[in-house]
N, CA, C, O and the ligand as a Tripos MOL2 file, in Angstrom:
@<TRIPOS>MOLECULE
protein
  297   295    75     0     0
PROTEIN
NO_CHARGES

@<TRIPOS>ATOM
      1 N           9.5050  -43.3950  112.4030 N.3       1 MET1
      2 CA          8.6430  -42.2040  112.5250 C.3       1 MET1
      3 C           8.9680  -41.4580  113.8220 C.2       1 MET1
      4 O           9.1180  -42.0750  114.8770 O.2       1 MET1
      5 N           9.0740  -40.1390  113.7400 N.am      2 ASP2
      6 CA          9.2670  -39.3690  114.9740 C.3       2 ASP2
      7 C           7.9080  -39.1610  115.6550 C.2       2 ASP2
      8 O           6.8590  -39.4860  115.0980 O.2       2 ASP2
      9 N           7.9560  -38.6170  116.8640 N.am      3 ASN3
     10 CA          6.7150  -38.4700  117.6340 C.3       3 ASN3
     11 C           5.6760  -37.6090  116.9330 C.2       3 ASN3
     12 O           4.4790  -37.8940  116.9800 O.2       3 ASN3
     13 N           6.1470  -36.5570  116.2830 N.am      4 GLY4
     14 CA          5.2120  -35.6900  115.5660 C.3       4 GLY4
     15 C           4.4920  -36.4610  114.4830 C.2       4 GLY4
     16 O           3.2800  -36.3180  114.3170 O.2       4 GLY4
     17 N           5.2240  -37.2760  113.7420 N.am      5 MET5
     18 CA          4.6180  -38.0510  112.6560 C.3       5 MET5
     19 C           3.6910  -39.1400  113.2020 C.2       5 MET5
     20 O           2.6610  -39.4410  112.5980 O.2       5 MET5
     21 N           4.0530  -39.7240  114.3350 N.am      6 ILE6
     22 CA          3.1760  -40.7330  114.9490 C.3       6 ILE6
     23 C           1.8430  -40.0970  115.3380 C.2       6 ILE6
     24 O           0.7880  -40.6980  115.1310 O.2       6 ILE6
     25 N           1.8790  -38.8810  115.9020 N.am      7 ARG7
     26 CA          0.6200  -38.2010  116.2580 C.3       7 ARG7
     27 C          -0.2120  -37.9030  115.0100 C.2       7 ARG7
     28 O          -1.4360  -38.0300  115.0270 O.2       7 ARG7
     29 N           0.4530  -37.5100  113.9430 N.am      8 LYS8
     30 CA         -0.2780  -37.2430  112.6880 C.3       8 LYS8
     31 C          -0.9210  -38.5240  112.1660 C.2       8 LYS8
     32 O          -2.0520  -38.5070  111.6810 O.2       8 LYS8
     33 N          -0.1940  -39.6290  112.2680 N.am      9 TYR9
     34 CA         -0.7200  -40.9000  111.7790 C.3       9 TYR9
     35 C          -1.9360  -41.3380  112.6100 C.2       9 TYR9
     36 O          -2.9210  -41.8390  112.0670 O.2       9 TYR9
     37 N          -1.8530  -41.1410  113.9370 N.am     10 GLN10
     38 CA         -2.9990  -41.5020  114.7850 C.3      10 GLN10
     39 C          -4.2170  -40.6480  114.4440 C.2      10 GLN10
     40 O          -5.3400  -41.1500  114.3990 O.2      10 GLN10
     41 N          -3.9930  -39.3690  114.2070 N.am     11 LYS11
     42 CA         -5.0970  -38.4790  113.8230 C.3      11 LYS11
     43 C          -5.6630  -38.8920  112.4640 C.2      11 LYS11
     44 O          -6.8760  -38.8690  112.2570 O.2      11 LYS11
     45 N          -4.7870  -39.2660  111.5530 N.am     12 ALA12
     46 CA         -5.2420  -39.7090  110.2300 C.3      12 ALA12
     47 C          -6.1330  -40.9400  110.3470 C.2      12 ALA12
     48 O          -7.1350  -41.0510  109.6400 O.2      12 ALA12
     49 N          -5.7780  -41.8600  111.2310 N.am     13 LYS13
     50 CA         -6.6090  -43.0620  111.4100 C.3      13 LYS13
     51 C          -7.9910  -42.6880  111.9240 C.2      13 LYS13
     52 O          -8.9850  -43.2760  111.4970 O.2      13 LYS13
     53 N          -8.0720  -41.7270  112.8290 N.am     14 LEU14
     54 CA         -9.3820  -41.2740  113.3150 C.3      14 LEU14
     55 C         -10.1720  -40.6150  112.1900 C.2      14 LEU14
     56 O         -11.3620  -40.8820  112.0220 O.2      14 LEU14
     57 N          -9.5170  -39.7640  111.4280 N.am     15 TYR15
     58 CA        -10.1920  -39.1020  110.3090 C.3      15 TYR15
     59 C         -10.7280  -40.1380  109.3150 C.2      15 TYR15
     60 O         -11.8470  -40.0140  108.8160 O.2      15 TYR15
     61 N          -9.9280  -41.1390  109.0430 N.am     16 ALA16
     62 CA        -10.3240  -42.1410  108.0470 C.3      16 ALA16
     63 C         -11.5740  -42.8980  108.4690 C.2      16 ALA16
     64 O         -12.3100  -43.4040  107.6220 O.2      16 ALA16
     65 N         -11.8210  -42.9790  109.7740 N.am     17 GLU17
     66 CA        -13.0430  -43.6480  110.2510 C.3      17 GLU17
     67 C         -14.2600  -42.7380  110.1410 C.2      17 GLU17
     68 O         -15.3920  -43.2210  110.1690 O.2      17 GLU17
     69 N         -14.0520  -41.4470  110.0180 N.am     18 GLU18
     70 CA        -15.1550  -40.4850  109.9460 C.3      18 GLU18
     71 C         -15.3790  -40.1290  108.4790 C.2      18 GLU18
     72 O         -14.9530  -39.0800  107.9970 O.2      18 GLU18
     73 N         -16.0650  -41.0450  107.7840 N.am     19 ARG19
     74 CA        -16.1850  -40.9550  106.3350 C.3      19 ARG19
     75 C         -16.8500  -39.6700  105.8610 C.2      19 ARG19
     76 O         -16.5950  -39.2100  104.7490 O.2      19 ARG19
     77 N         -17.7070  -39.0860  106.7080 N.am     20 GLU20
     78 CA        -18.4060  -37.8630  106.3030 C.3      20 GLU20
     79 C         -17.4540  -36.6790  106.1520 C.2      20 GLU20
     80 O         -17.8300  -35.6600  105.5740 O.2      20 GLU20
     81 N         -16.2420  -36.7960  106.6540 N.am     21 ARG21
     82 CA        -15.2560  -35.7210  106.4740 C.3      21 ARG21
     83 C         -14.8390  -35.5470  105.0150 C.2      21 ARG21
     84 O         -14.3630  -34.4840  104.6160 O.2      21 ARG21
     85 N         -15.0290  -36.6180  104.2170 N.am     22 PHE22
     86 CA        -14.4490  -36.6450  102.8760 C.3      22 PHE22
     87 C         -15.5190  -36.4470  101.8140 C.2      22 PHE22
     88 O         -16.5260  -37.1540  101.7780 O.2      22 PHE22
     89 N         -15.2780  -35.4760  100.9600 N.am     23 LYS23
     90 CA        -16.2080  -35.2050   99.8590 C.3      23 LYS23
     91 C         -15.4150  -35.2560   98.5630 C.2      23 LYS23
     92 O         -14.6260  -34.3600   98.2630 O.2      23 LYS23
     93 N         -15.6330  -36.3000   97.8160 N.am     24 PHE24
     94 CA        -14.9210  -36.4390   96.5540 C.3      24 PHE24
     95 C         -15.4410  -35.4200   95.5570 C.2      24 PHE24
     96 O         -16.6470  -35.3310   95.3280 O.2      24 PHE24
     97 N         -14.5530  -34.6620   94.9720 N.am     25 LYS25
     98 CA        -14.9150  -33.6780   93.9540 C.3      25 LYS25
     99 C         -14.6730  -34.2400   92.5610 C.2      25 LYS25
    100 O         -15.4590  -34.0170   91.6400 O.2      25 LYS25
    101 N         -13.5860  -34.9640   92.4220 N.am     26 SER26
    102 CA        -13.3240  -35.6320   91.1660 C.3      26 SER26
    103 C         -12.4550  -36.8480   91.4440 C.2      26 SER26
    104 O         -11.7390  -36.9260   92.4420 O.2      26 SER26
    105 N         -12.5480  -37.7840   90.5240 N.am     27 LEU27
    106 CA        -11.9000  -39.0670   90.7540 C.3      27 LEU27
    107 C         -11.8020  -39.7710   89.4100 C.2      27 LEU27
    108 O         -12.7320  -39.7100   88.6060 O.2      27 LEU27
    109 N         -10.6920  -40.4330   89.1650 N.am     28 THR28
    110 CA        -10.5590  -41.2510   87.9680 C.3      28 THR28
    111 C         -10.0460  -42.6130   88.3930 C.2      28 THR28
    112 O          -9.0670  -42.7190   89.1310 O.2      28 THR28
    113 N         -10.7090  -43.6460   87.9250 N.am     29 VAL29
    114 CA        -10.3680  -45.0020   88.3350 C.3      29 VAL29
    115 C         -10.3490  -45.9090   87.1130 C.2      29 VAL29
    116 O         -11.2280  -45.8220   86.2560 O.2      29 VAL29
    117 N          -9.3570  -46.7720   87.0330 N.am     30 GLU30
    118 CA         -9.3820  -47.8130   86.0130 C.3      30 GLU30
    119 C          -9.9500  -49.0620   86.6700 C.2      30 GLU30
    120 O          -9.4310  -49.5420   87.6770 O.2      30 GLU30
    121 N         -11.0150  -49.5760   86.0880 N.am     31 VAL31
    122 CA        -11.6740  -50.7620   86.6440 C.3      31 VAL31
    123 C         -11.3700  -51.9550   85.7370 C.2      31 VAL31
    124 O         -11.6170  -51.9000   84.5330 O.2      31 VAL31
    125 N         -10.8440  -53.0130   86.3060 N.am     32 ASP32
    126 CA        -10.6010  -54.2310   85.5370 C.3      32 ASP32
    127 C         -11.9290  -54.9250   85.2860 C.2      32 ASP32
    128 O         -12.5010  -55.5370   86.1870 O.2      32 ASP32
    129 N         -12.4180  -54.8240   84.0480 N.am     33 GLY33
    130 CA        -13.6480  -55.5080   83.6910 C.3      33 GLY33
    131 C         -13.3550  -56.9600   83.3620 C.2      33 GLY33
    132 O         -12.2120  -57.4090   83.4460 O.2      33 GLY33
    133 N         -14.3880  -57.6830   82.9890 N.am     34 LYS34
    134 CA        -14.2060  -59.0940   82.6660 C.3      34 LYS34
    135 C         -13.3220  -59.2650   81.4320 C.2      34 LYS34
    136 O         -12.4970  -60.1760   81.3620 O.2      34 LYS34
    137 N         -13.5150  -58.3620   80.4530 N.am     35 ASN35
    138 CA        -12.7460  -58.4580   79.2050 C.3      35 ASN35
    139 C         -11.6590  -57.3940   79.0670 C.2      35 ASN35
    140 O         -10.5420  -57.6830   78.6380 O.2      35 ASN35
    141 N         -11.9960  -56.1820   79.4320 N.am     36 ASN36
    142 CA        -11.0630  -55.0600   79.2590 C.3      36 ASN36
    143 C         -11.1000  -54.1610   80.4880 C.2      36 ASN36
    144 O         -12.0630  -54.1750   81.2550 O.2      36 ASN36
    145 N         -10.0350  -53.3760   80.6620 N.am     37 PRO37
    146 CA        -10.1160  -52.3450   81.7060 C.3      37 PRO37
    147 C         -10.9920  -51.1890   81.2160 C.2      37 PRO37
    148 O         -11.0130  -50.8890   80.0230 O.2      37 PRO37
    149 N         -11.6970  -50.5560   82.1140 N.am     38 HIS38
    150 CA        -12.5300  -49.4100   81.7590 C.3      38 HIS38
    151 C         -12.1350  -48.2010   82.5860 C.2      38 HIS38
    152 O         -11.7880  -48.3090   83.7620 O.2      38 HIS38
    153 N         -12.1990  -47.0330   81.9290 N.am     39 GLN39
    154 CA        -11.8740  -45.7770   82.5970 C.3      39 GLN39
    155 C         -13.1670  -45.1740   83.1190 C.2      39 GLN39
    156 O         -14.0910  -44.8840   82.3580 O.2      39 GLN39
    157 N         -13.2150  -44.9920   84.4290 N.am     40 VAL40
    158 CA        -14.4000  -44.4210   85.0620 C.3      40 VAL40
    159 C         -13.9790  -43.1200   85.7410 C.2      40 VAL40
    160 O         -12.9780  -43.0740   86.4550 O.2      40 VAL40
    161 N         -14.7510  -42.0760   85.5100 N.am     41 SER41
    162 CA        -14.4230  -40.8160   86.1690 C.3      41 SER41
    163 C         -15.6640  -40.2140   86.8230 C.2      41 SER41
    164 O         -16.7990  -40.4910   86.4360 O.2      41 SER41
    165 N         -15.4050  -39.3910   87.8170 N.am     42 TYR42
    166 CA        -16.4520  -38.7390   88.5950 C.3      42 TYR42
    167 C         -16.1000  -37.2580   88.6650 C.2      42 TYR42
    168 O         -15.0040  -36.8890   89.0840 O.2      42 TYR42
    169 N         -17.0370  -36.4200   88.2510 N.am     43 GLN43
    170 CA        -16.7890  -34.9710   88.2400 C.3      43 GLN43
    171 C         -18.1100  -34.2520   88.4410 C.2      43 GLN43
    172 O         -19.0850  -34.5350   87.7460 O.2      43 GLN43
    173 N         -18.1480  -33.3230   89.3860 N.am     44 ASN44
    174 CA        -19.3640  -32.5350   89.6610 C.3      44 ASN44
    175 C         -20.5930  -33.4140   89.8710 C.2      44 ASN44
    176 O         -21.6800  -33.0950   89.3890 O.2      44 ASN44
    177 N         -20.4190  -34.5200   90.5890 N.am     45 GLY45
    178 CA        -21.5480  -35.3860   90.9020 C.3      45 GLY45
    179 C         -22.0010  -36.2830   89.7670 C.2      45 GLY45
    180 O         -23.0300  -36.9480   89.8810 O.2      45 GLY45
    181 N         -21.2530  -36.3160   88.6770 N.am     46 GLU46
    182 CA        -21.6360  -37.1130   87.5020 C.3      46 GLU46
    183 C         -20.5850  -38.1740   87.1970 C.2      46 GLU46
    184 O         -19.3820  -37.9220   87.2690 O.2      46 GLU46
    185 N         -21.0620  -39.3500   86.8580 N.am     47 TRP47
    186 CA        -20.1750  -40.4370   86.4650 C.3      47 TRP47
    187 C         -20.0380  -40.5010   84.9550 C.2      47 TRP47
    188 O         -20.9540  -40.1450   84.2140 O.2      47 TRP47
    189 N         -18.8790  -40.9610   84.5130 N.am     48 GLN48
    190 CA        -18.6590  -41.2800   83.1060 C.3      48 GLN48
    191 C         -17.9170  -42.6010   83.0580 C.2      48 GLN48
    192 O         -17.0300  -42.8450   83.8760 O.2      48 GLN48
    193 N         -18.2670  -43.4500   82.1150 N.am     49 CYS49
    194 CA        -17.5040  -44.6730   81.8850 C.3      49 CYS49
    195 C         -17.3740  -44.8490   80.3810 C.2      49 CYS49
    196 O         -18.2520  -44.4380   79.6220 O.2      49 CYS49
    197 N         -16.2840  -45.4570   79.9550 N.am     50 ASP50
    198 CA        -16.0710  -45.6060   78.5180 C.3      50 ASP50
    199 C         -16.6630  -46.9000   77.9460 C.2      50 ASP50
    200 O         -16.4280  -47.2210   76.7810 O.2      50 ASP50
    201 N         -17.4270  -47.6450   78.7530 N.am     51 CYS51
    202 CA        -17.9820  -48.8940   78.1990 C.3      51 CYS51
    203 C         -19.2680  -48.6230   77.4040 C.2      51 CYS51
    204 O         -19.9280  -47.6020   77.5980 O.2      51 CYS51
    205 N         -19.6040  -49.5450   76.5170 N.am     52 ASP52
    206 CA        -20.7850  -49.3810   75.6630 C.3      52 ASP52
    207 C         -22.0820  -49.3320   76.4680 C.2      52 ASP52
    208 O         -23.0000  -48.5810   76.1370 O.2      52 ASP52
    209 N         -22.1480  -50.1280   77.5120 N.am     53 TYR53
    210 CA        -23.3710  -50.1780   78.3150 C.3      53 TYR53
    211 C         -23.6650  -48.8130   78.9410 C.2      53 TYR53
    212 O         -24.8120  -48.3670   78.9660 O.2      53 TYR53
    213 N         -22.6240  -48.1590   79.4410 N.am     54 PHE54
    214 CA        -22.8060  -46.8400   80.0680 C.3      54 PHE54
    215 C         -23.3300  -45.8290   79.0590 C.2      54 PHE54
    216 O         -24.2020  -45.0210   79.3780 O.2      54 PHE54
    217 N         -22.8030  -45.8730   77.8540 N.am     55 ILE55
    218 CA        -23.1980  -44.9040   76.8240 C.3      55 ILE55
    219 C         -24.7080  -44.9930   76.5670 C.2      55 ILE55
    220 O         -25.3640  -43.9760   76.3420 O.2      55 ILE55
    221 N         -25.2470  -46.1990   76.6020 N.am     56 GLY56
    222 CA        -26.6780  -46.3700   76.3770 C.3      56 GLY56
    223 C         -27.5420  -46.0730   77.5890 C.2      56 GLY56
    224 O         -28.6830  -45.6340   77.4440 O.2      56 GLY56
    225 N         -27.0090  -46.3110   78.7920 N.am     57 ARG57
    226 CA        -27.8390  -46.2590   80.0030 C.3      57 ARG57
    227 C         -27.4600  -45.2140   81.0340 C.2      57 ARG57
    228 O         -28.2690  -44.8900   81.9030 O.2      57 ARG57
    229 N         -26.2660  -44.6840   80.9610 N.am     58 GLY58
    230 CA        -25.8370  -43.6980   81.9500 C.3      58 GLY58
    231 C         -25.4560  -44.3030   83.2870 C.2      58 GLY58
    232 O         -25.3000  -43.5940   84.2810 O.2      58 GLY58
    233 N         -25.3110  -45.5980   83.3010 N.am     59 GLU59
    234 CA        -24.9460  -46.3250   84.5180 C.3      59 GLU59
    235 C         -24.4520  -47.6910   84.0630 C.2      59 GLU59
    236 O         -24.9260  -48.2040   83.0490 O.2      59 GLU59
    237 N         -23.5330  -48.2800   84.7710 N.am     60 CYS60
    238 CA        -23.0160  -49.5800   84.3460 C.3      60 CYS60
    239 C         -22.4200  -50.3170   85.5420 C.2      60 CYS60
    240 O         -22.3570  -49.7810   86.6480 O.2      60 CYS60
    241 N         -21.9900  -51.5430   85.3050 N.am     61 THR61
    242 CA        -21.3830  -52.3400   86.3770 C.3      61 THR61
    243 C         -20.2200  -51.5930   87.0300 C.2      61 THR61
    244 O         -20.0350  -51.6400   88.2460 O.2      61 THR61
    245 N         -19.4400  -50.9020   86.1930 N.am     62 HIS62
    246 CA        -18.2230  -50.2520   86.7060 C.3      62 HIS62
    247 C         -18.5440  -49.0720   87.6140 C.2      62 HIS62
    248 O         -17.9380  -48.9140   88.6740 O.2      62 HIS62
    249 N         -19.4940  -48.2490   87.1990 N.am     63 THR63
    250 CA        -19.8530  -47.0990   88.0550 C.3      63 THR63
    251 C         -20.5690  -47.5830   89.3150 C.2      63 THR63
    252 O         -20.3570  -47.0430   90.4000 O.2      63 THR63
    253 N         -21.4170  -48.6020   89.1680 N.am     64 MET64
    254 CA        -22.1300  -49.1170   90.3450 C.3      64 MET64
    255 C         -21.1630  -49.7560   91.3410 C.2      64 MET64
    256 O         -21.3370  -49.6280   92.5530 O.2      64 MET64
    257 N         -20.1460  -50.4450   90.8240 N.am     65 ALA65
    258 CA        -19.1630  -51.0810   91.7140 C.3      65 ALA65
    259 C         -18.4090  -50.0240   92.5230 C.2      65 ALA65
    260 O         -18.1590  -50.2100   93.7140 O.2      65 ALA65
    261 N         -18.0500  -48.9230   91.8750 N.am     66 ILE66
    262 CA        -17.3320  -47.8680   92.6040 C.3      66 ILE66
    263 C         -18.2520  -47.1990   93.6240 C.2      66 ILE66
    264 O         -17.8170  -46.8450   94.7200 O.2      66 ILE66
    265 N         -19.5290  -47.0260   93.2600 N.am     67 GLU67
    266 CA        -20.4580  -46.4530   94.2250 C.3      67 GLU67
    267 C         -20.5820  -47.3510   95.4540 C.2      67 GLU67
    268 O         -20.6830  -46.8550   96.5760 O.2      67 GLU67
    269 N         -20.5760  -48.6510   95.2530 N.am     68 LEU68
    270 CA        -20.6210  -49.5700   96.3900 C.3      68 LEU68
    271 C         -19.3480  -49.4620   97.2270 C.2      68 LEU68
    272 O         -19.3790  -49.4640   98.4580 O.2      68 LEU68
    273 N         -18.2270  -49.3670   96.5110 N.am     69 LEU69
    274 CA        -16.9330  -49.2650   97.1810 C.3      69 LEU69
    275 C         -16.8460  -48.0080   98.0520 C.2      69 LEU69
    276 O         -16.2880  -48.0400   99.1490 O.2      69 LEU69
    277 N         -17.4000  -46.9090   97.5540 N.am     70 LEU70
    278 CA        -17.2960  -45.6190   98.2450 C.3      70 LEU70
    279 C         -18.6120  -45.2270   98.9090 C.2      70 LEU70
    280 O         -18.8700  -44.0390   99.1010 O.2      70 LEU70
    281 N         -19.4290  -46.1800   99.2560 N.am     71 LYS71
    282 CA        -20.7640  -45.8860   99.7750 C.3      71 LYS71
    283 C         -20.7020  -44.8400  100.8900 C.2      71 LYS71
    284 O         -19.8140  -44.8680  101.7430 O.2      71 LYS71
    285 N         -21.6480  -43.9370  100.8610 N.am     72 ASP72
    286 CA        -21.7800  -42.8320  101.8050 C.3      72 ASP72
    287 C         -20.6900  -41.7540  101.6520 C.2      72 ASP72
    288 O         -20.6480  -40.8130  102.4440 O.2      72 ASP72
    289 N         -19.8370  -41.8770  100.6740 N.am     73 MET73
    290 CA        -18.7630  -40.8930  100.5320 C.3      73 MET73
    291 C         -18.9250  -40.0090   99.3130 C.2      73 MET73
    292 O         -18.1590  -39.0620   99.1380 O.2      73 MET73
    293 N         -19.9050  -40.2930   98.4630 N.am     74 LEU74
    294 CA        -20.0530  -39.4900   97.2530 C.3      74 LEU74
    295 C         -21.2640  -38.5890   97.3450 C.2      74 LEU74
    296 O         -21.5470  -37.8370   96.4120 O.2      74 LEU74
    297 ZN        -18.7770  -49.1420   82.4690 Zn       75 ZN75
@<TRIPOS>BOND
     1     1     2 1
     2     2     3 1
     3     3     4 2
     4     3     5 am
     5     5     6 1
     6     6     7 1
     7     7     8 2
     8     7     9 am
     9     9    10 1
    10    10    11 1
    11    11    12 2
    12    11    13 am
    13    13    14 1
    14    14    15 1
    15    15    16 2
    16    15    17 am
    17    17    18 1
    18    18    19 1
    19    19    20 2
    20    19    21 am
    21    21    22 1
    22    22    23 1
    23    23    24 2
    24    23    25 am
    25    25    26 1
    26    26    27 1
    27    27    28 2
    28    27    29 am
    29    29    30 1
    30    30    31 1
    31    31    32 2
    32    31    33 am
    33    33    34 1
    34    34    35 1
    35    35    36 2
    36    35    37 am
    37    37    38 1
    38    38    39 1
    39    39    40 2
    40    39    41 am
    41    41    42 1
    42    42    43 1
    43    43    44 2
    44    43    45 am
    45    45    46 1
    46    46    47 1
    47    47    48 2
    48    47    49 am
    49    49    50 1
    50    50    51 1
    51    51    52 2
    52    51    53 am
    53    53    54 1
    54    54    55 1
    55    55    56 2
    56    55    57 am
    57    57    58 1
    58    58    59 1
    59    59    60 2
    60    59    61 am
    61    61    62 1
    62    62    63 1
    63    63    64 2
    64    63    65 am
    65    65    66 1
    66    66    67 1
    67    67    68 2
    68    67    69 am
    69    69    70 1
    70    70    71 1
    71    71    72 2
    72    71    73 am
    73    73    74 1
    74    74    75 1
    75    75    76 2
    76    75    77 am
    77    77    78 1
    78    78    79 1
    79    79    80 2
    80    79    81 am
    81    81    82 1
    82    82    83 1
    83    83    84 2
    84    83    85 am
    85    85    86 1
    86    86    87 1
    87    87    88 2
    88    87    89 am
    89    89    90 1
    90    90    91 1
    91    91    92 2
    92    91    93 am
    93    93    94 1
    94    94    95 1
    95    95    96 2
    96    95    97 am
    97    97    98 1
    98    98    99 1
    99    99   100 2
   100    99   101 am
   101   101   102 1
   102   102   103 1
   103   103   104 2
   104   103   105 am
   105   105   106 1
   106   106   107 1
   107   107   108 2
   108   107   109 am
   109   109   110 1
   110   110   111 1
   111   111   112 2
   112   111   113 am
   113   113   114 1
   114   114   115 1
   115   115   116 2
   116   115   117 am
   117   117   118 1
   118   118   119 1
   119   119   120 2
   120   119   121 am
   121   121   122 1
   122   122   123 1
   123   123   124 2
   124   123   125 am
   125   125   126 1
   126   126   127 1
   127   127   128 2
   128   127   129 am
   129   129   130 1
   130   130   131 1
   131   131   132 2
   132   131   133 am
   133   133   134 1
   134   134   135 1
   135   135   136 2
   136   135   137 am
   137   137   138 1
   138   138   139 1
   139   139   140 2
   140   139   141 am
   141   141   142 1
   142   142   143 1
   143   143   144 2
   144   143   145 am
   145   145   146 1
   146   146   147 1
   147   147   148 2
   148   147   149 am
   149   149   150 1
   150   150   151 1
   151   151   152 2
   152   151   153 am
   153   153   154 1
   154   154   155 1
   155   155   156 2
   156   155   157 am
   157   157   158 1
   158   158   159 1
   159   159   160 2
   160   159   161 am
   161   161   162 1
   162   162   163 1
   163   163   164 2
   164   163   165 am
   165   165   166 1
   166   166   167 1
   167   167   168 2
   168   167   169 am
   169   169   170 1
   170   170   171 1
   171   171   172 2
   172   171   173 am
   173   173   174 1
   174   174   175 1
   175   175   176 2
   176   175   177 am
   177   177   178 1
   178   178   179 1
   179   179   180 2
   180   179   181 am
   181   181   182 1
   182   182   183 1
   183   183   184 2
   184   183   185 am
   185   185   186 1
   186   186   187 1
   187   187   188 2
   188   187   189 am
   189   189   190 1
   190   190   191 1
   191   191   192 2
   192   191   193 am
   193   193   194 1
   194   194   195 1
   195   195   196 2
   196   195   197 am
   197   197   198 1
   198   198   199 1
   199   199   200 2
   200   199   201 am
   201   201   202 1
   202   202   203 1
   203   203   204 2
   204   203   205 am
   205   205   206 1
   206   206   207 1
   207   207   208 2
   208   207   209 am
   209   209   210 1
   210   210   211 1
   211   211   212 2
   212   211   213 am
   213   213   214 1
   214   214   215 1
   215   215   216 2
   216   215   217 am
   217   217   218 1
   218   218   219 1
   219   219   220 2
   220   219   221 am
   221   221   222 1
   222   222   223 1
   223   223   224 2
   224   223   225 am
   225   225   226 1
   226   226   227 1
   227   227   228 2
   228   227   229 am
   229   229   230 1
   230   230   231 1
   231   231   232 2
   232   231   233 am
   233   233   234 1
   234   234   235 1
   235   235   236 2
   236   235   237 am
   237   237   238 1
   238   238   239 1
   239   239   240 2
   240   239   241 am
   241   241   242 1
   242   242   243 1
   243   243   244 2
   244   243   245 am
   245   245   246 1
   246   246   247 1
   247   247   248 2
   248   247   249 am
   249   249   250 1
   250   250   251 1
   251   251   252 2
   252   251   253 am
   253   253   254 1
   254   254   255 1
   255   255   256 2
   256   255   257 am
   257   257   258 1
   258   258   259 1
   259   259   260 2
   260   259   261 am
   261   261   262 1
   262   262   263 1
   263   263   264 2
   264   263   265 am
   265   265   266 1
   266   266   267 1
   267   267   268 2
   268   267   269 am
   269   269   270 1
   270   270   271 1
   271   271   272 2
   272   271   273 am
   273   273   274 1
   274   274   275 1
   275   275   276 2
   276   275   277 am
   277   277   278 1
   278   278   279 1
   279   279   280 2
   280   279   281 am
   281   281   282 1
   282   282   283 1
   283   283   284 2
   284   283   285 am
   285   285   286 1
   286   286   287 1
   287   287   288 2
   288   287   289 am
   289   289   290 1
   290   290   291 1
   291   291   292 2
   292   291   293 am
   293   293   294 1
   294   294   295 1
   295   295   296 2
@<TRIPOS>SUBSTRUCTURE
     1 MET1         2 RESIDUE 1 A MET
     2 ASP2         6 RESIDUE 1 A ASP
     3 ASN3        10 RESIDUE 1 A ASN
     4 GLY4        14 RESIDUE 1 A GLY
     5 MET5        18 RESIDUE 1 A MET
     6 ILE6        22 RESIDUE 1 A ILE
     7 ARG7        26 RESIDUE 1 A ARG
     8 LYS8        30 RESIDUE 1 A LYS
     9 TYR9        34 RESIDUE 1 A TYR
    10 GLN10       38 RESIDUE 1 A GLN
    11 LYS11       42 RESIDUE 1 A LYS
    12 ALA12       46 RESIDUE 1 A ALA
    13 LYS13       50 RESIDUE 1 A LYS
    14 LEU14       54 RESIDUE 1 A LEU
    15 TYR15       58 RESIDUE 1 A TYR
    16 ALA16       62 RESIDUE 1 A ALA
    17 GLU17       66 RESIDUE 1 A GLU
    18 GLU18       70 RESIDUE 1 A GLU
    19 ARG19       74 RESIDUE 1 A ARG
    20 GLU20       78 RESIDUE 1 A GLU
    21 ARG21       82 RESIDUE 1 A ARG
    22 PHE22       86 RESIDUE 1 A PHE
    23 LYS23       90 RESIDUE 1 A LYS
    24 PHE24       94 RESIDUE 1 A PHE
    25 LYS25       98 RESIDUE 1 A LYS
    26 SER26      102 RESIDUE 1 A SER
    27 LEU27      106 RESIDUE 1 A LEU
    28 THR28      110 RESIDUE 1 A THR
    29 VAL29      114 RESIDUE 1 A VAL
    30 GLU30      118 RESIDUE 1 A GLU
    31 VAL31      122 RESIDUE 1 A VAL
    32 ASP32      126 RESIDUE 1 A ASP
    33 GLY33      130 RESIDUE 1 A GLY
    34 LYS34      134 RESIDUE 1 A LYS
    35 ASN35      138 RESIDUE 1 A ASN
    36 ASN36      142 RESIDUE 1 A ASN
    37 PRO37      146 RESIDUE 1 A PRO
    38 HIS38      150 RESIDUE 1 A HIS
    39 GLN39      154 RESIDUE 1 A GLN
    40 VAL40      158 RESIDUE 1 A VAL
    41 SER41      162 RESIDUE 1 A SER
    42 TYR42      166 RESIDUE 1 A TYR
    43 GLN43      170 RESIDUE 1 A GLN
    44 ASN44      174 RESIDUE 1 A ASN
    45 GLY45      178 RESIDUE 1 A GLY
    46 GLU46      182 RESIDUE 1 A GLU
    47 TRP47      186 RESIDUE 1 A TRP
    48 GLN48      190 RESIDUE 1 A GLN
    49 CYS49      194 RESIDUE 1 A CYS
    50 ASP50      198 RESIDUE 1 A ASP
    51 CYS51      202 RESIDUE 1 A CYS
    52 ASP52      206 RESIDUE 1 A ASP
    53 TYR53      210 RESIDUE 1 A TYR
    54 PHE54      214 RESIDUE 1 A PHE
    55 ILE55      218 RESIDUE 1 A ILE
    56 GLY56      222 RESIDUE 1 A GLY
    57 ARG57      226 RESIDUE 1 A ARG
    58 GLY58      230 RESIDUE 1 A GLY
    59 GLU59      234 RESIDUE 1 A GLU
    60 CYS60      238 RESIDUE 1 A CYS
    61 THR61      242 RESIDUE 1 A THR
    62 HIS62      246 RESIDUE 1 A HIS
    63 THR63      250 RESIDUE 1 A THR
    64 MET64      254 RESIDUE 1 A MET
    65 ALA65      258 RESIDUE 1 A ALA
    66 ILE66      262 RESIDUE 1 A ILE
    67 GLU67      266 RESIDUE 1 A GLU
    68 LEU68      270 RESIDUE 1 A LEU
    69 LEU69      274 RESIDUE 1 A LEU
    70 LEU70      278 RESIDUE 1 A LEU
    71 LYS71      282 RESIDUE 1 A LYS
    72 ASP72      286 RESIDUE 1 A ASP
    73 MET73      290 RESIDUE 1 A MET
    74 LEU74      294 RESIDUE 1 A LEU
    75 ZN75       297 GROUP 0 **** ****
């Protein structure tokens, strides 16, 4: 890495610690479930998951796990 890139990397590390800088607008994640992988997406503040539980309840293990993973960032 040249000096310019090293400075960018140091700044990136500082930014990464300031979680409030980041506002997820959309996101798609494949979550390895116990039996099958599930497709979870986030768009305009709304979660979607392709599992049966989500369809009935609007929330599921997969969406809750991602919310825990990204706490304070959504
Ligand atoms: Zn799910």
